C-alpha positions as CSV (number, residue, x, y, z in Angstrom):
1,M,0.1,-0.1,0.0
2,K,3.2,2.3,0.9
3,K,4.3,1.6,-2.9
4,I,0.9,2.6,-4.3
5,I,0.5,6.0,-2.2
6,F,4.5,7.2,-3.4
7,T,3.6,6.0,-6.9
8,L,0.6,8.4,-7.0
9,L,2.8,10.8,-5.4
10,S,5.4,10.7,-8.5
11,T,2.5,11.5,-11.0
12,T,2.5,15.2,-9.9
13,S,4.7,18.0,-9.4
14,M,4.7,21.9,-8.3
15,L,3.3,23.6,-11.4
16,V,3.2,27.0,-12.6
17,F,0.5,28.6,-15.2
18,G,0.5,30.7,-18.2
19,Q,-2.6,32.6,-16.6
20,N,-1.3,34.6,-13.5
21,E,-3.6,32.8,-11.2
22,G,-6.4,30.2,-10.5
23,T,-7.0,26.8,-9.3
24,A,-7.5,23.3,-11.1
25,V,-9.2,20.3,-9.3
26,Y,-8.9,16.6,-10.4
27,E,-10.2,13.1,-9.4
28,M,-8.0,10.2,-9.6
29,S,-8.5,6.5,-9.5
30,I,-6.8,3.3,-9.5
31,E,-7.9,0.8,-11.4
32,G,-6.8,-2.9,-11.0
33,L,-6.2,-2.7,-7.1
34,P,-8.3,-5.7,-5.0
35,P,-11.5,-4.7,-3.9
36,E,-10.3,-4.7,0.0
37,Q,-7.5,-1.9,-1.0
38,A,-9.6,0.1,-3.3
39,S,-12.0,0.4,-0.2
40,M,-9.4,1.5,2.0
41,M,-8.3,4.5,-0.4
42,G,-11.6,5.8,-0.9
43,D,-12.1,8.6,-3.2
44,M,-8.5,10.1,-4.1
45,T,-8.8,14.6,-5.1
46,M,-5.6,16.4,-6.3
47,K,-6.1,20.5,-6.1
48,I,-3.5,22.6,-7.9
49,V,-3.5,26.6,-7.1
50,W,-1.2,28.7,-8.5
51,K,-0.4,32.6,-8.3
52,G,2.7,34.2,-9.9
53,D,5.4,32.4,-9.1
54,K,3.8,30.5,-6.2
55,S,1.9,26.8,-6.9
56,Y,0.2,24.9,-3.8
57,F,-0.7,21.3,-4.2
58,E,-2.7,19.1,-2.3
59,Q,-3.7,15.1,-2.8
60,S,-5.7,13.2,-0.7
61,S,-7.6,10.2,0.2
62,M,-8.8,8.2,3.1
63,M,-5.2,6.6,4.3
64,Y,-3.5,10.1,3.2
65,E,-3.0,13.7,2.6
66,I,0.1,15.7,0.7
67,K,0.3,18.9,0.9
68,S,3.0,21.3,-0.8
69,V,4.1,25.3,-1.4
70,T,6.9,25.8,-4.3
71,D,7.8,29.5,-4.1
72,E,11.1,31.6,-4.3
73,N,12.3,30.0,-1.7
74,G,12.2,25.9,-2.7
75,T,9.2,23.5,-1.9
76,L,8.0,22.7,1.1
77,M,6.2,19.3,1.7
78,L,4.0,17.8,4.1
79,M,2.8,14.1,4.1
80,D,0.1,12.3,6.7
81,Q,-0.6,9.2,6.3
82,M,-2.7,7.6,8.6
83,G,-1.7,9.8,11.5
84,N,2.2,9.2,10.5
85,K,3.2,13.1,9.8
86,Y,6.4,14.2,7.9
87,Y,7.8,17.1,6.5
88,M,10.5,17.7,4.0
89,K,12.0,20.6,2.6
90,Y,13.8,21.7,-0.6
91,N,15.6,25.0,-1.6
92,P,16.3,25.9,-5.0
93,E,19.9,24.8,-4.9
94,E,18.6,21.4,-3.7
95,L,16.1,21.1,-6.4
96,K,18.7,22.0,-9.2
97,K,20.7,19.4,-7.7
98,E,17.9,16.5,-7.7
99,S,16.6,17.7,-11.4
100,D,20.2,17.6,-12.7
101,K,20.6,13.8,-11.5
102,G,21.1,11.3,-14.3
103,S,18.7,12.1,-18.1
104,A,14.7,12.0,-18.3
105,P,13.4,8.9,-20.0
106,E,13.6,9.1,-23.8
107,Y,9.9,8.9,-25.1
108,K,8.3,9.4,-28.6
109,I,4.5,11.4,-28.6
110,E,1.7,10.2,-31.4
111,Q,-1.1,13.0,-31.7
112,T,-4.7,11.5,-32.7
113,N,-7.6,12.6,-34.0
114,E,-9.5,11.4,-31.3
115,T,-11.2,14.2,-29.3
116,K,-13.6,14.3,-26.4
117,K,-14.8,17.3,-23.6
118,I,-13.3,17.3,-20.1
119,A,-14.5,20.0,-17.7
120,G,-16.0,22.2,-20.1
121,Y,-12.9,21.9,-22.4
122,D,-12.4,20.4,-25.8
123,C,-9.9,17.7,-25.6
124,K,-7.2,16.4,-27.9
125,K,-5.6,12.9,-27.3
126,A,-1.9,12.0,-27.4
127,I,0.0,8.8,-26.8
128,V,3.5,9.2,-25.0
129,T,6.0,5.7,-25.9
130,T,8.6,5.4,-23.4
131,K,10.4,2.7,-21.2
132,T,10.1,1.2,-17.6
133,K,13.6,1.3,-15.6
134,D,13.4,-2.4,-16.5
135,G,13.0,-1.7,-20.8
136,K,9.9,-2.6,-20.8
137,E,7.3,0.0,-23.3
138,L,4.9,1.6,-21.6
139,K,1.9,3.6,-23.4
140,I,0.5,7.0,-21.6
141,D,-2.8,8.4,-22.9
142,I,-2.9,12.1,-22.4
143,W,-6.2,14.6,-23.2
144,Y,-5.2,17.8,-23.1
145,T,-6.5,21.2,-24.1
146,D,-4.6,23.8,-26.2
147,K,-7.1,26.6,-24.6
148,I,-4.9,26.7,-21.6
149,P,-1.2,27.2,-21.5
150,N,1.0,23.7,-20.5
151,Y,1.8,23.8,-16.8
152,Y,4.5,21.2,-17.0
153,A,6.4,23.2,-19.6
154,K,6.6,26.0,-17.2
155,Q,8.8,23.7,-14.4
156,K,12.2,24.5,-13.9
157,N,14.0,23.0,-11.2
158,T,11.9,19.8,-10.1
159,T,12.8,16.5,-8.0
160,R,14.4,13.6,-10.1
161,R,11.3,11.2,-9.6
162,N,9.1,14.2,-11.3
163,Q,11.6,14.0,-14.1
164,D,10.5,10.7,-15.1
165,M,7.8,12.3,-16.3
166,S,8.9,14.8,-18.5
167,Y,7.3,13.9,-21.5
168,L,4.2,16.3,-20.3
169,K,6.2,19.5,-20.9
170,S,5.6,18.5,-24.6
171,I,2.2,17.9,-24.8
172,N,1.0,21.4,-26.5
173,G,-1.8,22.5,-23.8
174,M,-3.3,21.8,-20.4
175,P,-3.1,18.0,-19.5
176,M,-6.6,17.6,-18.7
177,E,-6.4,13.5,-18.4
178,Y,-3.9,10.9,-18.2
179,T,-3.6,7.7,-17.3
180,I,-0.7,5.9,-16.3
181,P,0.1,1.8,-16.4
182,Q,2.0,0.9,-12.9
183,G,2.0,-2.8,-13.5
184,Q,-1.0,-4.8,-12.8
185,M,-2.9,-1.2,-11.7
186,T,-3.6,1.7,-14.0
187,I,-3.6,5.3,-12.4
188,K,-6.2,7.4,-13.9
189,V,-5.9,11.7,-12.9
190,T,-9.1,13.4,-15.0
191,A,-9.8,17.6,-14.2
192,K,-13.1,17.8,-13.1
193,E,-13.0,22.2,-12.5
194,V,-10.5,24.9,-13.4
195,N,-11.1,28.2,-12.8
196,F,-9.2,31.6,-12.7
197,N,-10.8,33.4,-10.0
198,P,-8.3,35.4,-7.4
199,V,-6.6,32.9,-5.1
200,S,-5.6,34.1,-1.4
201,D,-2.0,34.3,-0.1
202,D,-3.0,32.8,3.0
203,I,-3.2,29.1,1.1
204,F,0.5,29.2,0.4
205,K,1.2,29.1,4.3
206,L,1.9,25.9,5.7
207,S,2.8,24.8,9.1
208,T,4.8,22.4,9.8
209,D,3.4,22.1,13.6
210,G,3.0,18.4,14.8
211,Y,5.3,16.9,11.6
212,T,8.4,15.3,12.1
213,E,11.3,16.3,9.3
214,I,12.7,14.0,6.8
215,K,15.2,14.0,4.1
216,P,14.7,13.1,0.7
217,D,17.0,10.0,1.4
218,D,14.4,8.6,4.2
219,L,11.5,9.2,1.6
220,K,13.5,7.5,-0.5
221,K,13.7,4.3,2.0
222,M,10.1,4.6,3.1
223,R,9.0,4.1,-0.9
224,G,11.3,0.8,-0.6
225,G,14.6,2.7,-2.6
226,Q,12.8,4.3,-5.7
């Protein structure tokens, strides 16, 4: 179950949109989970809020909650897994060091003629073909809208784990839905709402009270050395 949670964590990153401020709300699901594990996860949601060069990320289910803020000072991440609370900090130099580790996986993007509407936006489908760490071919479906700039393309420094999803930067618009196979499971992320309403600065203020600090290497051990 821990591996599932950290896999979900790796599907997301701190994003900065082309518009100056706004909010995107997604729902998440995992296909292929045993029924008892699926019931333990419950409803899973993800929220991304941005304002200028600041961004806020929130991901939650019945088993865990993750919050993080990225700004000019780096990234602060809070993790609560069934009462086990940790926080981790990356300053800008550490983020750059992480993003410089190794090279991003090679990938190929195929544009299709398929379209559908997601959260009120007309979306196009692209298929990304890449490889897993053990060399197996991996195909990822991405539905995107060219009516909103691709927020992944705005990223600069990020963690090495999120570098593994660097193909999202090459999509010609905002990803509104994507499905990622993970062994016998498939993770699906779908936008439910996108708005460009004014954002309060209060959301970018996270408190670490009650949380224990861990380092990136500690997080790596928690997710099985990955």
